[in-house]
N, C-alpha and C positions, 0 to 999 in steps of 0.2 A: 450508453455501453456499461455492462457490468463486469465485476472482477470474474475471472475464469471459474472461481469456485462458488459463485453466487447461487446457482441452482442447487448445488449440493447443500450449502448452509441453510438455503431457505426451506427445503424439505426437512431438514433436522429441526429447525425452529418450528415449522408448521406442526410436526409431530408432537410438540409439547416439551421436548427435552431442553433444559436449560444449556446454553451453549456458551462456551468461553472461546473467543476469537483471540488468538495469540499471534502477534507479528510486529515488525518493526514500525516506528512512527511513519505516518504518512501512506500506509499499505491500503487504506480504505476501510478500516474495520468499523468505525463510527457510522460512516457513510452507508455502508452495507446494511447495518441495523436499521436505519431510517428507510432505506429502499425496501427492505423486507417487510417492514410495518405497512408501508403504502400498498405493496403487492398483496398482503394479507387483508387489506382494508380495515386495519386496526389502528386506533389512535396510539401515538408514540410519545413517550416521555423518557427522561434520563436524569442521571445525577453524575457529576464529575467527582470521582473519589479523591480524597486527600487525607493526609495524616490527622488533620483536625476534625474530619467528619466524625460525628457522634452516632450512636444508636438512634438518637432522637430524630436525626436527619432522615433516617429510613423509616422507623416505626412510629414517628410522632411522639406526643407527650401530653400529659395532663397538666392544664394550666392552673395557676393558683386558685382560679374560680371553680376549679373542678370540671372544665370543658376540655374535651379531647381536641387536639390541635392535629389534624392529619397531615400526610406528606403526599408528594407525587407517587411515591412507591405504593402507599396504602390504596390510593385511588386506582393505580394500574392493577394492582393484586385483586382488589374487591370488584373492580368493574370490567375487567378483561381488556388490558391494553398490552402493548409491546413496551417493555421497560429496559433501559440499557444502564448497566453499571459500568460506566466509562473509566478506563484506567483503574481496573479494580485492584491491581497490585500496588497502587499508591495508597490504599487505605490501611488503617490499622486492622490487622488480621483478626484480633479479638472482636472488633466491631461487626465484622461480616458473619461472625458465628450466629447472629440473631436470625440469619436467614436459613439456617440449615435445616428447618422443618418443612421447607418448601416441598421437598420431595414426598413428604408425608400428606400434602395437600392442605396444610394450614399453617398460619404463623400466629404467634401469641402476641398481639399488639396490646399497648397500655389499657385499652378500654375492653379487651376481651379477646378470645380467640376467633380469627376470621378464617373461614374457608376460601381456598383459592378458586377464582373464576375460571371456568372452562377455557376461556380465551386468553388467559394471562400467558405471556411468553416472556422468558427472561434471557437476555443476552448480556454477556459480560466481555469486556476487552482488557488485554494485558500485553505488555511488551515482553520480548523473549526472556525467559527466566534465566538464561546464561549470560544476559548483557546488563546486569545491574550496575556495571561500572560505567556504562554509557547512559543508562536511564536512572539517574540518582534519586534517592528518596523512595525506593521501591521496597516492598516488604516481601518476605518469604511467606507465602500464603499457607495457612494451616491446611493439611492434608485433608482433613475432614470437610474442608470448604470445597477445595478444588476437585475433590473426588465426586461432588455433586453436579459437575458440569462436564459436558462432552466437549473435549479440546479440539479445536480445528485451527491449524496453523495457516495464516494468510500472509505470504510473502509479496513483495511488490510484483505486480503483474505488468510485464513489459508491453503487452498488447493494450492493456488499459491505458497505461501511460502514454503510448503513442496516440490513442485516439483522443486523449485529453491535450496533447501538445503538438508536435510536429517531428517529422523525421530528423531534421537538423538538431533540434533540442535533445531528442533522445540519443543520437550518435554522440554529441558533444558531452551530454551528461554521463554517458557510459565511459567515455575517456577520461573524464574527470574523476569518476569512481575508481578507475584502475589506478590513476595516479595517486589518489588519497590511500588506497589500500596498500599499494607498493611501498608507501612511506610510513606505514603503521599508524595512519590517522584513524582513530576509532569512530570519529563521527562520519556519518555518510551522507549521500545525497538522496533524499526522499523523494517520492513522488510529488509531494507538495512543493519541493524545491524546483523540480522540473516544471510544474505548472506555473510557479512564480516566474522562472526565467521565460516561459512562453509568453506570459503576460507582459512582462517588461519588454520584451522584443517587439510586441505588437504596440505598445504605448510609444516607443521610440524615444524614451527619455534618458536612456542610457548606452553608452557605447561599449561598455564592458559588463554586461549582465551576469557573466559567469564569476567575475570578480566581486560584484555586489552581492550575489547570493551565496557563492561557495568559497571563494578564495580571499575573502577580505582579512581572514585570519593566517593566511598561508601565502604570503606574497611571493615567496621563492617557488613554491609549487605552481602558482599562477604563470610564471615565466615559462615553466616546463610545459604546462598545458598550452600556452600560445605556440611554442615550438612544435609541439606535437600537432596542433592544427595546421600550421604552415607546412609541415612535412606531408600530411595527409593531402593537403590541397594541391601540393606539387605532384603527388602520386596519382590523384584523381585527374589532374590536367593531362598528365602523360598518356593515360589510358585512352584518350580520345585525340591526341596530338597527331597532326599530319607531319610528314617529312619536311614540308616547307616551313613549318612553324618551329622546328627545332632550332635551338640557339647555341648548341655546342655539338662536338663530335659524339660525346656520350650519349646525349640526347637522341641524336640522329641514329646511332647504333641501336639504341632501345627501341625507337619506333620501327626501324627495319625488322628487328627480331619479332616484335609484336605481330607486324602485319604478316611476316613470313609464317609464324606459328598459327595464325588465324585463317591462312590461306589453304585450302584443300583442293586437290586437282582430282577431279572425278571424270571418267569417260563412260558414257552410257551409249549402248548400242541397241537400237530397236530391231529386235530380230522378227518382229511381226510383219514387216514390210520388206525384209531382205530375202532375196531368192536364194534358195539352198539347192545346189547342184546335185544331181543323182547320177 
């Protein structure tokens, strides 16, 4: 299953426009880039951007022997591949300026000017620009750089998360998300976290997967999470409880009220067979 915006993004990439996918960690940005390359039947390559990444990491360099040393980006640009600039906002903004002539159809590499291959496709990813307090070490990208990309926001896709995990994992993850948010915790539960919890539940190696993945730094909130699950379990049980299963007067009264509300009395008369006097 693909992200709900997959077809939209694919068409934009296929058109040749450079695309910047912006969204929280674990929303499927990098995976989408690989899926698009596969669907377009184009080879895929990428580089993970960091503050230490140099222009040479993108454009290559001339060795002391006078030999040009190419890069994955050069290969993709010249031979027509899908190239991913992963976590572009983690790079030095000045380094990325070397790619700004892409919209003109060429780039000046150390061994000369190279024309862009007609099949070259560029995809970049970045985290939300207003969340740098969460995603540390990010740069404010130069306007002339980001203006060259078509920006598409990729939020967490609940349907995709459900297809990759299970209904109970999604339900519990959403409860945990609400608890963290209500207590001002800036970190959130990503789709990767949900997948990890699903995998741990299948491995059967932990009785507290939510603590192991989410609440290991928030023991007090883990207690609230467990209380919330207990309350929901009781409420769910009450929805199917019979009168004979009630253990208190209050429970019995709730069951009677539920059964009364769900019972409707209808009287149907079939006039087609009834004799009508004249």
